[in-house]
N, C-alpha and C positions, 0 to 999 in steps of 0.2 A: 486554652479550653477550660470552661467552667464546669464545676460539678453541678448537676441538676439541682441538688438540695440547696445549693448556695444562691441560685438564681433569684428567688423572691427577695432575699436580703439585699443583694447587689443592685437590683432594679426596684427597690421599694418605692421610688418616686414615680414609677409607671404603673398603670393599671393594665393587667393582662387582657388581651382581646381574644376571646374564644373563636374557633373556626365557625364560620357561618355557612352551613350547607343548604340554606334556603328553606322556605316553609313547606315545600312539597317533597322533601327528601323521602325516599322509599326505604333505603337501607343505610343505616348509620354505621360508619366504619368505627370499630372499637380500637382506637389507638392505645398503645401503652401509656400509662400515667406520666412517665418521664417525657415521652414524646409530646404529649399534650401540653404539659407545663412549659417546656422549652419553646415550643412554637407559639404558644399564647403570648409569651413575652417577646418573641421575635416579631410578631405582628404589632405589638405595642411600640417596639423600637422603630419599625417602619413608619407607623403612623406619626411618630414624633420626629421623623426624618433625622434621626440621630446617627452621626458617623463618629464613633469614638472607639477607644481601646476596649472598653467593656462590651460594646456591640460587636467588635471584631472577635472577641473571645466567645461570645454567645453564638456567633455564626459557626465557629468550629464545633461547638457542642451540638448544634442542630445538624450539621453535616455528618457528624459521627452517627447520629440517629437516622439520617437519610442522606447518603452521599450523592443521590441522583437529583436533589432539589436544585434546579438550575437558578431559581430566584435567589436562593441563599448564596450560591457561588457568585452570582453577579453582585449582590450586595457586599459580599466580602471584598471583592475587588474594588468597589467604591470606597470602602473603609480604608483599604491599603493605600489607595491613591490619595485620599484626603489626608491621611496621616503621614504622607511622604515616604511610605515604606517600600514602594515599588522601585525606588531608585537605590535602595540599600541592598547590597548583595546578600548580607546575612539574613535580612528579613525575607527576601525573595526565596532564599534557600529553605527557610522555615516553612514557607507555604508549599514549596515543591515537595518537601518531606511529608507535609500533611497530606497532600494529594497522593503521594506514594502509599502512605499507610492506609488511607481510605480506599485506594484502588486495589489493594491486595486481594480482596475477596471478589472483586468485580472489575477486572482489568479492561472490560469493554464498555465501561461507563464513560460515555462521551464527554460529560461535563468535567471529569477529572483531566482528560487530555486537553480540553479547550482552556481550562484554567491555567495549565502549564504554559500553553502557547500565549495566552493573553498577557501573562506576567512577563514573559521573555520578549514579547513584542514591545513592551514599554522599556524594560531594563536592557534588553539586548541579549542574544543567545550565546555570544562568543565566550563569555566567561564561564558558561555552564556546559560547553560543548561535550567534553569528555564524560562528565558526570551524567548528562542526559542520555548520551548514546549507550553508556553502560547500563543505565536503568532500563532503557527500552530493550536492550539485549536480554536482560533477565526476564522481562515480560514475554518476549518472543520465545524464550526457552520453554515456557509453559504452553504457549499457543503461537506457533510460528506463522499463523495466518490471521493474527489480530489486526484487522483493517485500521483501527484507530491508532494503534502503535506504529504501524508502517507509515501512515499518513503524517503523523507527528514527526517521525524520524526524518522523512523527506523534507518537511518544513524546516527543521533544525539545520539540516545540511545546506539547504538553499539560503537560509538566513545568514549563515556564516560564510559559505561560498569561498572556501580556501582549498587550494589544490592538495595539500597534505591530507585534509579531511576526506576529500573525494577518493584519493588513492587508498586510504585506510578502509574506506567503506567498500571499495571494490574488493578488497581482500575479505571483508566480512561477508559480502554476498557470495563470493566464491566458496568460502568455508561452509556456509549453509547449504549450498548446492552439493558440495562434496558429501555432506552428512545425509542429505536427502535430495536426490536428483529430481524428484517429483514435487519439490517445493516451488509451486508456481509463484508465490510471493517473492522468493529469493531471485528467481529469474526476472521478474518485473523490476526488482530493485537493481539488479545488474544493468538492465537497460536504462533505468533512470540515472544511475551513476555514470555509465559510459557516455551518456548524452548530457551530463552535468545539469540534470534537472530541466533541460530545455525541451520544449515540445514543438510540433510543427515542422517546418523546413529547417532541420538542423542536422544535416548528414555528417557523419564522422569522416576524419581523414582516412585515406586508404589503409595506412598501416594499422590504425586502431580498428577499422572495420574488419580487416583480415584477422586480427587478434581475436575479436569477438566471434567471428564466424568459425574460426578454428576451435574456440572454446565450446561453441554450441555443438560442433561435431564430436570433438574428442572427449569432452567432459560431460556431455549430455546424451547425444544420440547414440554413440557407441555403447554407452552403459545401459541404455534402455531405449531401443528404437521405437517402442510403442508409446513412449511419453511424448505428448504433444508440445510441451514447453520448449525444448531445445530446437525442434523443427520450426516452430513459429518464430523463435528468436532468430534463427538462421535466415529465414525468409525476410523478416523485417529488416535485418542489417543489410542484406544484399539488395533488397528491393529499393531501399532509399538511396543506396549508392547508384543503382542502375538508373533510377529516375533522374538523379542529379547529373549523371554523365550524359543521358539523353538530352537534357536541357542545355548542356554546355558543349557537347562534342557530337557532331552529327555522325562521326565514324563509330561511335559507341564502342570505345576500346575496352570497356569493362566486361563485354560479353565473354571474353576469354576466361576471366576470373569466374564467372558464373558456370561456364562449362567445366571448369576444374572442380567446383563444389558439387555440381550435379554428378560428376563421375565418382566423387567421394561418397555421396549419398547412395548412389547405385551400388557401390562396392559393399555397403553394409548388408545387402541382400545375402551375401555369403555367410554372415553371422547367423542369420535366421535359418538358412538352409542347413548349416552345421548343427543347429538346435532342432532340426527336423520340423521346421515350421514353414508354412507357405509365405514367402516374402510379400506376395501380392495382398495378403490379408492384413498386413501392417498398414493400416489406413493412414496414419499420420505421416509415415515415411513416404508413402505413395503420393499423398497430398502435396508434400513438400517438393517431391520430384516433378510433379505436374506444374507447380508454380515456377520451378527453375527452368524446366523445358520451355514453358511459355515465354519466360524472359529471354531465353536464348533466341527464340523467334525464327529459327530456320524451318524450312518445310519438313525436313527430317525430324527435327526435335518436336515439332507440333504433331506430327503423325504418331510419335511415341506417346506424347501426352494424351492424345485422343484415345489411344488403345488402353492406357492406364485408367483414364476416366471412365471408359466404357466398362472396364472390369469392376470399378467401384460401384457404378450405378447398377450393374447387372447382378453382382454377387457379393462383394465384400463390404459395401456400405449402403445397403438398400434403404436404410432409414432416411438417408439424405438423397434419395434418388432424384427428386425434383431439382435439388440444388445442382447435382452433377449433370443433369440434363441441360441446365442453363450454361454450365461451364463448357459442356460439349458444343453447344451452339456457338459460343464465343470462339472456341478453338477452331472449329470447322470454318468459321467466317474468315479466320486469319490464314488458314491453310490453303495453298494453291494446289489443286489436284493435278 
């Protein structure tokens, strides 16, 4: 990184190019003098198509003045590749550290996260796995729902794709959920990890599915029945298993497992009753029970689901009355009177 005062001397062979706001500019932005000087020379470097060590250092100075300038970040990567520095671990680490320092005051700056990924896409993420996960963890301690941090974390894990890393990440997601059962991002991460980053038709084996369903009930729903995340997690796990079994086994042997979890969900009504609360007003729990009862698919279970849905539409979730009306229509079509 160059001192702004030294830039004119270091680039004395170049003529700085002022910013051109056009002839019809209405309001001129008054940039700080240091910013204007650095970027005037940055434009001169671009015009000269210079990829050099001094240009690389100038880019760091410009980024310190404006860490969100994606053009400078892109140019910096061009310099790094031209100089062969993207293949050198020490050089890559210097740029990762630069991105960390510039991202400290603005951890949601997308360019900083993209720069890290672009570098590791070239060099490979395996050598930096532990350091990168530790860095992301520190960012998430400040903001547990930083979308860019989570997205980058998932990319790192998928790039390395090693079982020890997945197992360690499962523990990490579990720890975050224990700290805050309403951390939706942590629930999403647990789903991502348990499915090893795969999407689409990728059902878990039965043992893992049971483990995840048990976790959703015992470490989520029991602690806070009103929290939507564990209920949606439970339904997601059981529904993909149910669909897979239906495709492979006409006898649908998985229905007994769903009956078991519906009974466990229903048993949580006693927790609310003990707290002097109406269990039917717990919309997320009732919603989950409706889904489970529909998956069971017997006439008796469908009638219970219809009664619960009517209660939501009539009294407990009137904001979504039209949605529940559609659910009622579907359930009644399946039910044999």
